[in-house]
N, C-alpha and C positions, 0 to 999 in steps of 0.2 A: 540517851539516860532521858526519862522523862520524870515529871514529879507525881508519882501515882496515888491521889487522894483516898482511893480505895485501901489501900493496904498500909499506907503511913498513920494512919489515927489522926488527923488533922479533921478539926470539926469545920463544918464547911455546910453555910445554908443550901437549899436544895431545891429547885422548881419543883413544881408538880407536875409536869404536864412538858417534856420536850419535846415539839413535832418537829420532824424531820421531810423537808421539802424533797422530793423527785421528780417531780412535774414531767420536766422534760423527758428522762429516761423512760419515765412509763408510755410516753405518748409517742415515742420513735421505738422503743424495743431495741433500741440498741446496744451492743457492748463493747465499745471501744472507748478507750480513752478515759472521760469526765464517769462517763456511763459504766464503766467497770469497777471505780471506786465506789458511786453512789451504790450497785450491786450489792458489792462486798459489803458495808457500811450498813444496807436496810437488813442483809442475810443474817446478824448479829443481833439485832435489837433485843431477840430471847436476854441475849447473851448481855445487852447493855443494862436489861432491866433487872437481872438478877445479881449483877456486880454494884450497881450503883443504888439500885431500889427507888427509883424512877419511870415513873409508866412512858415508854418512848411508843411514838407510833407516828409511822411514815404517812405523810399527806400528800394530797395533788390538787393541783386550781382546777376548779370547774366549776367555770360561770361566774371568774373571780371572789368566791369561795373557795376556801381550802376544805376538802372531806379527807376522811381516813380510809383508809386500804392496809390489806392486808401483807405484810412482807412476800406471799407468797400471790399476791397480785402481779406486785413487781415482777418478782422473781421468775413465770413462766410467762410474763409478754413478749414476744419477739415478735419480731419484724413479721407482715403476713408475708408467708412461705411464697405464694404465689407472686408478688411484688418483688422477692427475694431472687426469684428463678427468672423472673422478668429482667432485674437489672443486672442481672450475672449476663441475660442472654442480648441484651441491649449493650452491654459496656462490649463482649466483643464483635459486634458484627455494626456498631455503629461510630461514623467517626468521631473524635473528640470532643467536639468542638457540638455536636448535635448530641449526644450522649449527655453532656454536664446540660445543656439546656433543658432538656425533656426532667434528668435529674434534678434540677434547683427549680424546675416548675411545680413536678412531683409534691417536693418538701415543703413549697409554700402551700398548693391547696390541703397537705393533709393537717397542714398543721394548724390550718383555716378551720376546716368543717368536720376533723377531729371532737369525739364526744365519750369520752369514757361510759362503758356500759356499766359500771358501778354506780349503784343505787345506794346514798350514805346520807345521813343530814351531815351538815355542815360544820365542824369542830367549835365550840365555845369555851375556849380559853379560858383561865383564872388567871389574875393581874399577877405578873411578874412570872408567868410562865415563857418559854423560850421556844421560838422557831428556828430551828437553825438549816440555813440554806445551803445543801452539801452540791448540789445539781446547776446548772446552766444558767446564770439570775437573769441574763439581758435579753431573754426572749419570756414570749406568752403572760408576761403583764405580773409579773412577781413585785415586784415593787411596788406598782399601783395597789396590789391586795396585802404585801404590807402595810404602807400608811395607812391604811383603812381598820386594820387590825391593830394596830398598835396605839392608835386613837380612840377605838373601841374597846378594848381588851386590855392596856395596859402592857403587851407584852414587850422580849426581849427580842430582838432579832439579829444573831450571831450568822453572819456569811462566811462562805471557805472560799477564797482567794485561790485559784490553781495555779496562775501566773497571772503579770498582764501585760503577756506580751502583743494583744491585739492595741496597747496605750503607745506601748516603746514600738516597735517595728510596725503601722497598718499595712507596712509594704505585703506581710506576708497575709494577709487577707482579703477577701475582697470589699469592697467601700462597705457594704451595710455593717459587719462584725463591726471594727474599730468604732462604729458610730454609735450602736444601740448599746455598745462596750460602755464608751464612755459618758455617754447620757444619762447610764444609770449609774455608773460606780463615781459621778460626780455627784449624784444624792444622795449625800454622805453624812445627813440628819438621818437617813432611813435605818442603815446599819446602826449596830452600838458595838459592834467589837469585830475583831476578824482575827479568825483561824486560818493558816498554810501553813503550805508542806515543805519549806525551804528557807534558810537563813538566808539566804539568797535574795527569794520573796519580798523578807521583812525588808531589807535594806532597800531594794526599788520600789517598794512602797511607802516608804518614808521620806523618800526622795520627790515626792510628787509635788508638782508646782502646788503652792495653798492656796495663789491664784485660782485655779482651776478646780483644783480637791479640796473647797477647806476644813480645816480641822482634821486633815489628814496625816499629819505626824505627829500628831496627840493623839490620835486610836489608838484602842488597847488591840493587842496584836501579842498571839502567841502561835508557836509551830506544832507540827504534830507529826508522823513519817506515817508514807503511808506502804499496805503489806505487801510481801513478797511474794506470796505461797499462791499459787494457783488451785482453786479445790473447782472443778470442774461442776456446773449448777445442773448437769444431768449423769446418771451412774454408765451411762454407755463406756465398755473400753473398746471400742473396736475404733479403727482409727481409718482415715481416708488411705483407699489402696495406692490412689495415685501416688499421694503424700508418701508412702512407703517404697513403694519403686524408687523416687526420686533418692531420698534418703540411703538405700542399700547400697551398702558399702561405696558408699560416697563421703568425702570432706566440704560438708555444708555451713554454710556462714549465713546468719538466719537478722533482716532486719523488720522488728516490727515497730507499728505505728501506723498513722494513718500519711497516704499522699496527699503532703503540703509543703509546699517552699520549704519552710526551716527545717525542716526533717532530712531536707541536704542528700536524697536519695542520688541525685545526679553528679555528686561530688563521688558518692562510692561508686555511681556505673562507674567513670573515667577510670576510678582506680582497677575495677575487675576487668573492666577492657585492655587495661594495658596488660593487666598478668593474663588473659585471655589469649592474649596473642603467641603468649610462648607456652602455657601451661593451662590443661583443660581440666584439670584434676580437682580445681575446686567450684565450687556450686553458692548460689547465691539465691536466696528465696527469701523475696519482700511479701510480708502480711500487712496488711492495712486495705482499711474500707477507702476508696476513693476518694480524696476531699476537695481540698477547691487550690485553684490556679495551679494544678499540677497537668493539664493538659498536652504541653510538650512532654514531658515526662512519661505521659502514660502510653502518649505515642513513640516516642523514644525505645520504651520494653518492648512493647508488643512489634515495634519491626526493627529489634535485635537479631543481626543472625545467627544469635547466642539464645533467643528466648524460646523454652520447651528445649532447651539442652543443657546451658548450665546456668541459665536467668531463668526465674521460674515465679510469678506473682500468684498471690491469692490473697482475693478484696473481703473474702465473708467466710473466714474460718472462726469452724466452736473453741470454743476452752481445751477440749481434751486433744483435738490434735494439734494447737497448738503447745499445747504442752510436753505431747511427743518431737514434737520439733526443738524444744528446748534443750531434752532432755537428748536429743541425737545431734547437736549441733558441735563445731567445731570450736565456734566461737560467735556472741553476739556482737553487733555490729549499731554501736549508738553513735551519729553522727551529726545529733543537731548542732545546728549554729545558736541555738537558746531556749532553755527550758524550765518549768517549773519544778522539775523534781526528774522526773527517767522513769516509770516506771517501767519500762523493757533490763534496763540496767540491773533496778534489785530483783526482780525477775529471775533473768539470770544467774543472778550472784546467789538466790535461793538454790537452782538448779548447779550451783557449782560449776558455772560454765565458762570458758574464757569470754572475760567482754574487750572490746575493742572500742576504745570510746573519745567524742572528738575532747578536745582539753578545754574544756570550761567551766566557769567556778561552782556552777549547782552540781557536776556530776562528781569534783574534784571532793564535795560538800558530801554526795550519798556514799560515793564510791571508796574514796579513799585511797589507798592502794592496790585496792583490788583489781582495777581495767588497765591494761595497755592504752595509754593515751598518745593521741596523736594530734600535730601541728594544723588545724583547718586551711592555712594558707599553702598547703603542700599535700599535693597528690601522693608524691614519694612515699611522704612520713604514713599515709595508710596502706600504701602497698606496702612496703618495710614491714607494717604490724601484719598485715595478712599473710604473709609469707612467713614469717617467721614466728607466729604463733603456736604453743604447747599446750598439749593438757595441762590441767590444774592439780597440782596435789590439794588433798583436802581442808581449803581455806575457811570452813565454814565452822571450824573450832575455834578458828580466834577475831571473826569477824561474828557481831550480833547483828543476827539479820531479822526483821519487824515484818512478824505474821499478822494476819487480816485481824486478826484476835486482838494483838496486842496494837493494832491502828484504831481501831473500834475504841478500845479501852483509853489509848492515849487523846485522840478525839473528846469524846466525852469528857475526860477527863480534865482538858486543859476549855473545856465548856463552862464546866462549874468553876476556875481559877475565874476564866476571866467574869461571871454571873457576878461571881462575889463581889471582883472589884467594882463592876457598876452598881450593884448594891451601896457599896458602899460608898464612892463616889455622888449616888444621889441620893443617899442619906446625909451625905458632909451638904449636899450643896441645898437641900432642903432645909436642915439646919439655919444654916447660913443666911438663905432667904428669912428663916423667921426672926433672928435676930436684926435683921435690918427693918425688918416692920417695926422691931418696938425700938 
């Protein structure tokens, strides 16, 4: 449930413009994790404008200033195909440590030298306009630019926080990510309010130390839900023939998510290796780009005697092929030790596919009674869930699924609620200051 300002007839103040930052997604061209959310929201800017009557403009940073782009500029932006092919090849032939060194070096050089080809004048916001940050906020100088725009134009900055895992569990990341995340998030005077994707996130944010994050417990914060429907950005209906061969006459289990420690791939591999000792009828397909601190996991997958027999991995898969796998999966496994939301869980529910999920608070919040939950301290608990999973009766009739249209509506709806609270608080503060002077 959410409070729909559009349809309930509530009188609200609206800004002239909402500028949506999508800098990191534009520069990288990626379509995983945060980037999937950014792309789905930006794809609906026309829908937002029609429903809310507010000019909604995607923007990216260029030389410290925000410039407007079209939604097509973002949605058509892909990683360089030559670079992508090189990554696939190198990931297959190079030792893990060498591959990760080359990948990280390329990433740093790319972001340093990348220059958008788009030629546009910087935006000129009106006082009270909103810059809505829905992308990676701890890279590329976003906060520095926001500080300038707040001083120059008097804008409000509302920040989407997907999770605060880099603060809570820095061990899950390489050194620089938690440091950059923390250094920016500590600047609580830069963002005026927060939107996030679960009530579990709200609880964690509000519990942060006031000594480090001044005023964080008093920050205005609201929750919206991410969408579950996958609508491929291209119109091709052809699927990867190799994937079709794997799926054919097989009972496949699907894991979707970047290879990184908290996604818990090793735990799932332990369970399947135990199963495969006696039962080779089941296959595990891992879909996700190669992330960080996963060198040993990557090596384990590729050196497994089951690799390309019962165990498969795809690091660069498009939405058409991912959708095909969801439709043909016996179950989707989400084994994370901690999450801010859990998009694969929501996407599996959309396809009415059984879900086997780790028993963590946010999955209970998002999935309710839909998943089969397993205990993270017991491999046998996951083995039992895998062995006993059955096709579902149609649960979609009783579960309210959030589409990306719903998600975009909720995001802007909650943004406007926060905007009106900020205006009210600002006006009350100004009135009090005037009274004190008299």
